[in-house]
C-alpha positions in Angstrom: -35.6 -74.4 -88.4 -39.0 -72.8 -87.9 -39.3 -70.2 -85.1 -41.0 -71.3 -81.9 -43.8 -68.7 -82.3 -44.9 -70.2 -85.6 -44.6 -73.8 -84.2 -46.5 -73.0 -81.1 -49.2 -71.3 -83.0 -49.6 -74.4 -85.2 -49.8 -76.7 -82.2 -52.3 -74.5 -80.5 -54.4 -74.3 -83.6 -54.3 -78.1 -83.9 -55.4 -78.6 -80.3 -58.2 -76.0 -80.6 -59.5 -77.2 -84.0 -58.9 -81.0 -83.8 -58.7 -82.0 -80.1 -60.9 -79.7 -78.0 -64.2 -80.5 -79.8 -63.7 -84.2 -79.0 -62.7 -83.6 -75.4 -65.7 -81.5 -74.6 -68.2 -83.8 -76.2 -69.1 -81.4 -79.1 -70.4 -78.6 -76.8 -69.7 -75.5 -78.8 -69.8 -73.1 -75.8 -67.3 -75.2 -73.8 -65.2 -75.7 -76.9 -65.1 -72.0 -77.5 -64.1 -71.2 -74.0 -61.4 -73.9 -73.9 -60.2 -72.8 -77.3 -59.8 -69.2 -76.2 -58.0 -70.2 -73.0 -55.6 -72.5 -74.8 -55.1 -69.9 -77.6 -54.1 -67.4 -74.9 -52.0 -69.6 -72.7 -50.8 -72.4 -75.1 -47.5 -70.9 -76.2 -46.4 -70.2 -72.6 -47.3 -73.8 -71.7 -45.4 -75.2 -74.7 -42.3 -73.2 -74.1 -40.9 -75.3 -71.3 -41.8 -78.5 -73.2 -39.9 -77.5 -76.3 -37.5 -74.6 -75.9 -36.4 -75.3 -72.4 -36.1 -79.1 -72.7 -32.4 -80.1 -72.2 -32.9 -83.3 -74.2 -34.3 -81.4 -77.2 -31.5 -78.9 -77.0 -28.8 -81.6 -76.8 -30.3 -83.4 -79.8 -30.3 -80.1 -81.9 -34.0 -80.1 -82.2 -34.3 -76.6 -80.7 -31.7 -73.9 -80.7 -30.9 -70.9 -78.6 -32.6 -68.5 -81.1 -36.0 -70.2 -80.6 -35.8 -72.4 -83.7 -37.4 -75.8 -83.9 -36.2 -78.4 -86.4 -39.6 -79.3 -87.8 -38.0 -81.4 -90.5 -36.4 -83.7 -88.0 -39.5 -83.9 -85.8 -41.7 -84.6 -88.9 -39.3 -87.3 -90.1 -39.2 -89.0 -86.7 -43.0 -88.9 -86.4 -43.4 -90.4 -89.9 -41.0 -93.2 -89.1 -42.8 -94.0 -85.9 -46.1 -94.1 -87.7 -44.7 -96.4 -90.4 -43.5 -98.7 -87.7 -46.3 -98.5 -85.1 -49.2 -97.0 -87.1 -49.5 -94.2 -84.6 -47.3 -91.8 -82.6 -48.2 -91.6 -78.9 -47.4 -88.4 -77.0 -47.7 -87.9 -73.3 -49.0 -84.4 -72.8 -50.0 -82.6 -69.5 -53.7 -83.3 -70.2 -53.2 -87.0 -71.1 -51.9 -89.3 -73.8 -52.5 -88.4 -77.4 -52.3 -90.9 -80.3 -51.6 -89.3 -83.6 -52.1 -91.0 -86.9 -50.6 -90.2 -90.3 -53.3 -87.5 -91.2 -52.7 -85.8 -87.8 -48.9 -85.6 -88.4 -49.5 -84.1 -91.9 -51.9 -81.5 -90.4 -49.5 -80.6 -87.6 -46.6 -80.3 -90.0 -48.5 -77.9 -92.2 -49.8 -75.8 -89.3 -46.4 -75.6 -87.6 -44.9 -74.3 -90.8 -47.5 -71.7 -90.9 -49.2 -73.0 -94.1 -52.6 -71.7 -93.3 -55.5 -74.2 -93.5 -54.3 -77.7 -92.5 -57.2 -79.4 -94.2 
């Protein structure tokens, strides 16, 4: 289990570094503002999606201490990609399609392994 704080920091970093630049059309000013807002508010937005989700609790993916079973999520994402070539997620700002490289980056970031490149 990896603590939610580390997982949410990794997810936020992935969104800011990998997604926001594409969403805002490469505008560095808008990307910087969006990145700052998501960096500040991202963990609070992710908390209900992860830690307070009854399905994830029942499946043992999250626990009462704020732990997230990254190994289980990583394995499921890898299996989905092997079968479907991508892993689609419905997020509040739209559907996101992740490929194998994206899953690897997210896995490293959520484990707190510094630079995901």
